C-alpha positions as CSV (number, residue, x, y, z in Angstrom):
1,M,268.9,262.5,-5.1
2,L,270.5,260.7,-8.0
3,M,272.6,263.3,-9.9
4,L,273.9,262.5,-13.4
5,T,275.4,264.9,-15.9
6,L,275.5,263.7,-19.5
7,P,278.7,265.3,-20.8
8,Y,280.7,263.5,-18.1
9,C,279.1,260.1,-18.5
10,S,279.4,257.5,-21.1
11,V,277.6,254.2,-21.6
12,S,280.7,252.3,-20.4
13,S,280.8,254.3,-17.2
14,F,277.3,253.3,-16.0
15,P,277.0,250.6,-13.4
16,P,275.8,247.2,-14.5
17,P,272.1,247.2,-15.5
18,T,270.8,245.3,-12.5
19,R,272.6,247.5,-10.0
20,F,271.4,250.6,-11.7
21,R,267.8,249.5,-11.7
22,C,267.9,248.8,-8.0
23,Q,269.3,252.2,-7.3
24,I,266.4,253.9,-9.1
25,L,263.7,251.7,-7.6
26,S,264.9,251.3,-4.0
27,S,266.5,254.7,-3.2
28,T,264.1,256.9,-5.1
29,P,260.6,257.8,-3.9
30,I,257.7,257.5,-6.2
31,C,257.5,261.2,-6.7
32,C,261.1,261.0,-8.1
33,H,261.9,264.6,-7.0
34,G,263.2,265.8,-10.4
35,I,265.4,262.9,-11.4
36,F,264.6,263.6,-15.1
37,S,264.7,267.4,-14.6
38,A,266.4,268.0,-18.0
39,S,264.7,267.0,-21.2
40,P,268.1,266.2,-23.0
41,F,268.9,263.8,-20.2
42,R,265.7,261.9,-20.6
43,T,266.2,261.7,-24.4
44,E,269.8,260.4,-24.1
45,L,269.2,258.0,-21.2
46,R,266.0,256.3,-22.4
47,P,267.6,254.2,-25.3
48,F,270.3,253.0,-22.9
49,L,267.8,251.9,-20.3
50,V,265.7,250.1,-22.9
51,R,268.7,248.2,-24.3
52,S,270.0,247.3,-20.8
53,F,266.8,246.4,-18.9
54,G,264.6,244.6,-21.4
55,H,260.8,244.4,-21.9
56,R,259.6,244.9,-18.3
57,E,261.7,248.0,-17.8
58,T,260.5,249.3,-21.2
59,A,257.0,249.1,-20.0
60,L,258.0,251.0,-16.9
61,L,259.7,253.7,-18.8
62,V,256.7,254.2,-21.1
63,Q,254.9,255.3,-17.9
64,F,257.6,257.9,-17.3
65,R,256.5,259.8,-20.3
66,C,253.5,261.1,-18.4
67,F,255.8,262.6,-15.7
68,N,255.8,266.3,-15.3
69,S,259.5,267.3,-14.9
70,R,258.6,270.1,-12.5
71,T,255.9,268.5,-10.2
72,D,256.1,265.6,-7.8
73,A,252.5,264.6,-8.7
74,G,253.4,264.1,-12.3
75,S,256.3,261.7,-11.5
76,Q,254.0,259.7,-9.2
77,I,251.3,258.5,-11.6
78,G,253.3,256.2,-13.7
79,L,254.8,254.0,-10.9
80,V,251.6,253.9,-9.0
81,F,249.4,252.9,-11.9
82,S,251.9,250.2,-12.9
83,F,252.1,248.8,-9.4
84,F,248.4,248.7,-8.8
85,Q,247.8,247.1,-12.2
86,E,250.1,244.3,-11.1
87,F,248.2,244.2,-7.8
88,G,245.0,243.7,-9.7
89,L,243.3,247.1,-9.7
90,T,242.0,248.7,-12.8
91,E,242.9,252.2,-13.9
92,E,239.6,253.5,-12.8
93,E,239.9,251.8,-9.4
94,T,243.4,253.2,-9.0
95,E,242.2,256.7,-9.8
96,L,239.6,256.4,-7.1
97,L,242.1,255.1,-4.7
98,L,244.4,258.1,-5.3
99,A,241.5,260.5,-4.9
100,K,240.6,259.0,-1.5
101,N,244.2,259.0,-0.3
102,P,246.5,261.5,-2.1
103,E,249.3,260.7,0.4
104,I,250.0,257.6,-1.8
105,N,251.6,260.1,-4.3
106,L,254.1,261.1,-1.6
107,T,255.0,257.7,-0.3
108,P,258.0,255.6,-1.6
109,L,256.9,252.7,-3.8
110,E,258.9,250.2,-1.8
111,K,257.1,251.2,1.4
112,I,253.7,250.6,-0.2
113,R,254.9,247.4,-1.7
114,G,256.1,246.3,1.8
115,R,252.8,247.2,3.4
116,V,250.9,245.0,0.8
117,L,253.3,242.1,1.4
118,S,252.7,242.5,5.2
119,F,249.0,242.1,4.7
120,Q,249.6,239.1,2.5
121,S,251.7,237.6,5.3
122,L,248.6,237.8,7.4
123,K,246.7,235.7,4.8
124,I,244.8,238.6,3.3
125,N,245.2,238.0,-0.4
126,G,243.6,238.5,-3.7
127,L,240.2,240.1,-3.9
128,K,239.9,240.4,-0.1
129,L,243.1,242.5,0.0
130,Q,241.9,244.6,-3.0
131,L,238.6,245.3,-1.4
132,L,240.2,246.2,2.0
133,I,242.6,248.6,0.5
134,S,240.1,250.1,-1.9
135,K,237.8,250.8,1.0
136,Y,240.4,251.9,3.4
137,P,243.3,253.3,1.4
138,K,245.0,254.9,4.4
139,L,246.1,251.5,5.4
140,L,248.8,251.9,2.7
141,T,250.4,255.0,4.2
142,S,249.4,255.3,7.8
143,E,252.4,255.1,10.2
144,E,250.2,253.6,12.9
145,I,249.8,250.3,11.0
146,D,253.4,249.1,11.1
147,P,253.6,248.3,14.9
148,I,250.3,246.4,14.7
149,I,251.4,244.3,11.8
150,R,254.7,243.5,13.5
151,F,252.8,242.5,16.6
152,L,250.4,240.2,14.6
153,V,253.2,238.6,12.7
154,D,256.0,238.4,15.3
155,E,254.2,237.9,18.6
156,L,250.9,236.2,17.5
157,E,252.7,234.3,14.7
158,A,250.2,235.4,12.1
159,K,247.7,232.9,13.6
160,L,244.7,235.3,13.7
161,E,241.9,234.3,11.3
162,P,242.1,236.5,8.1
163,A,238.5,237.5,8.6
164,L,239.4,238.8,12.1
165,V,242.4,240.7,10.7
166,E,240.1,242.3,8.1
167,R,237.7,243.4,10.9
168,L,240.6,244.9,12.8
169,F,241.8,247.0,10.0
170,S,238.4,248.0,8.7
171,V,238.7,251.6,10.1
172,A,238.5,254.8,8.2
173,D,241.1,256.4,10.6
174,P,244.0,254.0,11.4
175,S,245.0,256.3,14.3
176,V,242.3,254.7,16.4
177,L,244.3,251.4,16.3
178,V,247.1,252.9,18.3
179,G,247.6,250.8,21.4
180,C,245.5,247.9,20.3
181,N,248.6,245.6,20.4
182,Q,249.1,246.6,24.1
183,K,245.6,245.7,24.9
184,V,245.9,242.2,23.3
185,R,249.2,241.7,25.2
186,L,247.2,242.6,28.4
187,L,244.7,239.8,27.8
188,I,247.5,237.3,27.1
189,R,249.4,238.4,30.2
190,H,246.4,237.7,32.3
191,G,246.1,234.1,31.1
192,I,244.4,233.9,27.7
193,P,246.4,231.4,25.7
194,K,247.7,232.7,22.4
195,D,245.8,229.9,20.6
196,K,242.6,231.2,22.2
197,I,243.1,234.9,21.6
198,S,241.7,234.6,18.1
199,H,238.5,233.0,19.5
200,V,238.2,235.7,22.1
201,L,238.7,238.6,19.6
202,E,236.2,237.0,17.1
203,K,233.4,237.3,19.7
204,V,233.9,240.9,20.7
205,N,233.3,244.3,19.3
206,L,236.9,245.1,18.1
207,T,236.3,248.8,17.6
208,K,234.9,249.2,21.1
209,L,237.4,247.0,22.9
210,L,240.7,247.7,21.0
211,C,240.1,251.2,19.8
212,H,237.9,253.1,22.3
213,R,238.4,251.2,25.6
214,S,241.5,252.1,27.6
215,V,244.0,249.7,29.0
216,E,243.0,250.8,32.5
217,D,239.3,249.9,31.8
218,I,240.2,246.4,30.5
219,E,242.5,245.9,33.5
220,R,239.8,246.9,35.9
221,M,237.3,244.5,34.3
222,I,239.7,241.5,34.5
223,S,240.5,242.4,38.2
224,F,236.8,242.5,39.0
225,F,236.3,238.9,37.9
226,E,239.3,237.6,39.8
227,P,237.3,236.4,42.9
228,F,234.8,234.7,40.7
229,G,237.0,232.7,38.2
230,G,239.1,235.4,36.6
231,I,240.0,235.3,33.0
232,G,238.5,231.9,32.5
233,I,235.0,233.4,32.5
234,I,236.0,235.8,29.8
235,V,237.5,233.1,27.7
236,R,234.2,231.1,27.9
237,R,232.1,234.3,27.1
238,P,234.3,236.9,25.4
239,S,231.4,239.1,24.7
240,I,231.6,240.1,28.4
241,L,234.3,242.5,27.3
242,N,231.7,244.4,25.3
243,F,229.8,245.4,28.5
244,D,230.3,248.4,30.6
245,L,231.9,247.4,33.9
246,D,230.2,249.9,36.3
247,G,226.9,250.3,34.5
248,Q,226.2,246.6,33.6
249,L,228.5,244.0,35.0
250,V,228.8,245.1,38.6
251,P,225.1,245.3,39.2
252,K,224.5,241.8,37.7
253,V,227.3,240.1,39.6
254,S,226.3,242.0,42.8
255,F,222.8,240.7,42.6
256,L,223.9,237.1,42.2
257,R,226.4,237.5,45.0
258,N,223.8,238.9,47.4
259,L,221.5,236.1,46.5
260,S,224.2,233.6,47.4
261,G,224.7,235.1,50.8
262,E,227.9,236.9,49.6
263,D,229.6,233.6,48.7
264,D,232.2,234.5,46.1
265,Y,233.0,230.9,45.3
266,A,229.4,229.9,44.8
267,T,228.8,233.0,42.7
268,G,231.8,232.2,40.6
269,T,230.5,228.7,40.1
270,V,227.3,230.1,38.6
271,L,229.3,232.5,36.3
272,R,231.7,229.7,35.2
273,R,228.8,227.3,34.4
274,L,226.8,229.9,32.5
275,P,228.7,233.1,31.8
276,A,225.9,234.0,29.4
277,I,223.8,234.8,32.5
278,L,225.5,238.2,32.4
279,S,223.7,239.0,29.2
280,Y,220.4,239.3,31.1
281,N,219.7,242.5,32.9
282,V,219.1,242.8,36.6
283,E,215.4,243.3,36.2
284,H,215.1,240.0,34.4
285,M,217.0,238.1,37.1
286,V,214.9,239.8,39.9
287,S,211.7,238.8,38.1
288,H,212.6,235.1,37.9
289,V,213.8,234.9,41.5
290,E,210.6,236.6,42.7
291,F,208.5,234.3,40.7
292,L,210.1,231.2,42.1
293,K,209.7,232.6,45.6
294,S,206.1,233.5,45.2
295,F,204.7,230.7,43.0
296,A,206.8,227.8,44.3
297,G,207.1,229.1,47.9
298,L,210.9,228.9,47.8
299,T,213.3,231.0,49.9
300,N,216.2,233.1,48.6
301,D,218.6,230.5,49.7
302,Q,216.7,227.7,48.0
303,V,216.3,229.7,44.8
304,F,220.1,230.3,44.7
305,K,220.8,226.7,45.2
306,I,218.7,225.8,42.2
307,I,220.5,228.5,40.2
308,H,223.8,227.2,41.4
309,M,223.0,223.8,40.0
310,F,221.2,224.9,36.9
311,P,221.9,228.6,36.0
312,N,219.8,228.2,32.9
313,V,216.7,228.6,35.0
314,I,217.3,232.3,34.6
315,S,216.9,232.0,30.8
316,T,213.8,229.8,31.0
317,S,210.5,231.4,30.1
318,K,208.3,231.9,33.2
319,E,205.0,231.6,31.5
320,R,205.7,228.9,28.9
321,K,207.8,226.6,31.2
322,L,208.3,227.6,34.8
323,R,204.6,228.2,35.7
324,P,203.2,225.0,34.1
325,R,206.0,222.7,35.4
326,I,205.7,224.0,39.0
327,E,201.9,223.7,38.7
328,F,202.4,220.0,37.7
329,L,204.4,219.4,40.8
330,K,201.8,221.0,42.9
331,Q,199.1,218.8,41.4
332,C,201.2,215.8,42.2
333,G,200.9,216.8,45.9
334,L,204.4,218.3,46.5
335,D,204.7,221.1,49.0
336,S,207.3,223.9,48.8
337,L,210.0,221.8,50.5
338,E,209.4,218.8,48.3
339,I,209.4,221.1,45.2
340,F,212.8,222.4,46.3
341,K,214.1,218.8,46.8
342,F,212.7,217.8,43.4
343,L,214.2,220.7,41.6
344,S,217.5,220.2,43.4
345,K,217.8,216.7,41.9
346,A,216.1,217.3,38.6
347,P,216.4,221.1,37.7
348,L,216.4,220.2,34.0
349,F,212.7,219.4,34.4
350,L,212.1,223.2,34.2
351,A,213.7,223.5,30.8
352,L,212.8,220.4,28.8
353,S,210.6,220.9,25.8
354,E,206.9,220.1,26.0
355,D,207.2,217.2,23.5
356,N,210.0,215.7,25.5
357,L,208.0,215.7,28.7
358,S,204.9,214.4,26.9
359,H,206.7,211.4,25.6
360,K,208.1,210.5,29.0
361,L,204.8,211.0,30.7
362,G,203.3,208.6,28.1
363,F,205.9,205.9,29.0
364,L,205.2,206.3,32.7
365,A,201.5,206.0,32.2
366,K,202.1,202.9,30.1
367,I,204.1,201.3,32.9
368,G,201.2,202.0,35.3
369,Y,201.9,205.3,37.1
370,E,198.8,207.1,38.3
371,H,198.2,210.8,37.4
372,R,198.8,213.4,40.1
373,T,200.7,211.3,42.5
374,K,204.0,211.8,44.3
375,E,205.3,208.6,42.8
376,L,204.7,210.0,39.3
377,A,206.6,213.2,40.3
378,R,209.6,211.2,41.5
379,A,209.7,209.0,38.4
380,M,209.4,212.2,36.3
381,G,212.4,213.6,38.1
382,A,214.4,210.5,37.3
383,V,213.6,210.4,33.6
384,T,214.4,214.0,33.0
385,R,218.1,213.0,32.9
386,T,217.7,210.6,30.0
387,S,216.3,210.7,26.5
388,S,212.9,209.4,25.4
389,D,214.7,207.1,23.0
390,N,216.9,205.6,25.7
391,M,213.9,205.3,28.1
392,Q,212.0,203.3,25.4
393,K,214.9,201.0,24.9
394,V,215.3,200.5,28.7
395,I,211.6,199.5,29.1
396,G,211.9,197.1,26.1
397,L,215.1,195.5,27.6
398,Y,213.3,194.8,30.9
399,L,210.4,193.2,29.0
400,S,212.8,191.1,26.9
401,Y,214.2,189.5,30.1
402,G,210.8,188.4,31.2
403,L,209.8,191.3,33.5
404,S,206.2,192.6,33.2
405,L,205.1,196.2,33.2
406,E,203.9,195.6,36.8
407,D,207.4,194.4,37.7
408,I,209.0,197.5,36.1
409,L,206.6,199.7,38.0
410,A,207.4,198.1,41.3
411,M,211.2,198.3,40.6
412,S,211.0,202.0,39.6
413,K,209.0,202.9,42.7
414,K,211.7,201.4,44.9
415,H,214.5,202.8,42.8
416,P,213.4,205.4,40.2
417,P,216.8,205.8,38.5
418,I,216.4,202.3,36.9
419,L,214.4,204.2,34.2
420,Q,217.3,206.6,33.4
421,Y,220.3,204.3,33.2
422,T,222.0,203.8,29.8
423,H,220.4,201.0,27.8
424,S,223.8,199.3,26.9
425,S,225.1,199.5,30.5
426,L,221.9,197.8,31.8
427,E,222.2,195.0,29.3
428,E,225.8,194.2,30.4
429,K,224.8,194.1,34.1
430,M,221.8,191.9,33.4
431,E,223.8,189.5,31.3
432,Y,226.4,189.2,34.1
433,L,223.7,188.7,36.7
434,I,222.0,185.9,34.8
435,G,224.9,184.4,33.0
436,D,228.0,184.7,35.2
437,M,226.4,185.0,38.6
438,G,223.7,182.4,37.8
439,R,221.0,184.5,39.5
440,E,217.3,184.9,38.6
441,V,216.1,188.2,37.1
442,E,213.4,188.3,39.8
443,E,216.1,189.2,42.3
444,L,216.0,192.7,40.8
445,L,212.5,193.1,42.2
446,V,214.0,192.8,45.7
447,F,217.1,194.9,45.0
448,P,216.7,197.0,41.8
449,A,219.6,199.3,43.0
450,F,221.9,196.5,41.7
451,L,221.5,198.1,38.3
452,G,223.0,201.3,39.6
453,Y,226.4,199.9,40.6
454,K,229.5,199.9,38.3
455,L,229.9,196.5,36.7
456,D,233.7,196.3,36.8
457,G,234.5,198.5,39.7
458,R,232.1,197.0,42.2
459,I,229.8,194.1,41.1
460,K,232.5,191.9,39.5
461,R,235.2,192.6,42.0
462,R,233.0,191.9,45.0
463,Y,231.3,188.9,43.6
464,E,234.7,187.3,42.7
465,A,236.1,188.2,46.1
466,K,233.2,186.6,48.0
467,R,232.2,183.8,45.7
468,M,234.8,181.3,47.2
469,T,234.5,182.2,50.8
470,R,230.9,183.2,51.4
471,G,229.2,181.2,48.7
472,E,227.5,182.2,45.5
473,N,224.1,182.8,46.9
474,M,224.9,185.8,49.0
475,S,222.1,188.4,48.6
476,L,222.8,191.2,46.2
477,N,222.0,193.7,48.9
478,T,224.5,192.3,51.3
479,L,227.2,192.0,48.6
480,L,227.0,195.5,47.3
481,T,225.7,197.8,50.0
482,V,228.4,197.3,52.6
483,S,230.9,200.2,52.7
484,T,234.2,199.9,50.8
485,E,236.2,200.1,54.1
486,R,234.3,197.3,55.7
487,F,234.4,195.2,52.6
488,L,238.2,195.5,52.5
489,Q,238.5,194.6,56.1
490,E,236.3,191.5,55.6
491,E,238.1,190.6,52.5
492,G,241.4,190.6,54.5
493,R,240.0,188.4,57.2
494,D,238.7,186.0,54.5
495,C,242.2,185.7,53.2
496,I,243.7,184.6,56.6
497,P,244.0,180.8,56.9
498,H,241.8,179.3,59.6
499,S,243.8,177.7,62.4
500,G,241.2,175.1,63.2
501,L,240.6,176.5,66.6
502,A,237.4,178.0,67.8
503,D,237.1,181.7,67.7
């Protein structure tokens, strides 16, 4: 407590103005604890302070007039009102704030000021900060806040999004935040990069995860996913942390694992490809699996293989998509095994929109495919992997090089993927075939698979290697279908000079 006795003090004996001001503001709590306990002291000291400190301190001293010399509450009001007016709150808002959190009256001003600066260092400024403190005034005085702020600033380098920090501190009782920094450290220690932690926390229920879930529960959940892909699954789908481990996650993962034949790696592949599959309940999964078994005639193993390649089949509507698509395959004459093989190669067929499929069926009909045939089904499987726009450009490209619709039909029946290749890639290969290799476009009718090989990695390399030794008229089939190992062996022999002797 600052003790001054007027008879023993003179103006010249006071410390310099700046030093004296710092002593009052930094070492004295807001409640002042009777600094101006004697009326004569206040009367004598005020003129000196006004002369020494200037206009700003004069405004501060005016507030002191409302202090009650015998109560802490009276000395509180002036400093608090002055500070919060600087902070941007009106007198009415400050009164409401004090009513909601009377502890502000008992807290040193510098502590409150430091707390405000800490929030500002986390990029919560202006109106957002005013609203946060007005709604949750305990944030200014609660002792539980300081360790969390230090963690956010020092360890996470204040990189959390301001909106996320607001969500974190939007609690009526700050005591529920105790230990939240420990839980975030746990996630980082298990492999979530610091630059990803904001993304993870934005997608979870912060109150549930950081306030009400224990460190042990979070540890158990992370350990549970270790055999299936670990923390990577959680990074891809942070909302998994919202689920109850025993009541929700274990039954779902166990169902998929049993369907896989207890293959942890295959189960993990499904979870990594579509972690959102865990948002569906077990009953939903069972319903889809049983539908594929009963309506398509598939086995458990076949159903899982389809899910393994295309987990989204679980999210596809049974009545709007699965049933009519499988019915189409049946009408094309495919049996259960053929349906399985079709879906193994083109599972996306089950999820495409009706408009998408209608456009593609229209193109296939224009080429000459007959309705309800296996050839139509195979072609449909190929074009599911391309867009309708690209398919239209591909057909137009073939026509521009002199091929007829009948030619395109014949080529696609031999090699259905010619309808799905990228338009620009096909054009480069056809230009090389006709321009550089000097071949006729009709050779594609015999060997349409030419269009599926890489231009630089296989076509050009092999043609240039064989052109001088085997002639330019080697068939495309012979040139490209021989294995790489055999090609390299033959290429080596071609490079050996002939001795002139008979073999």
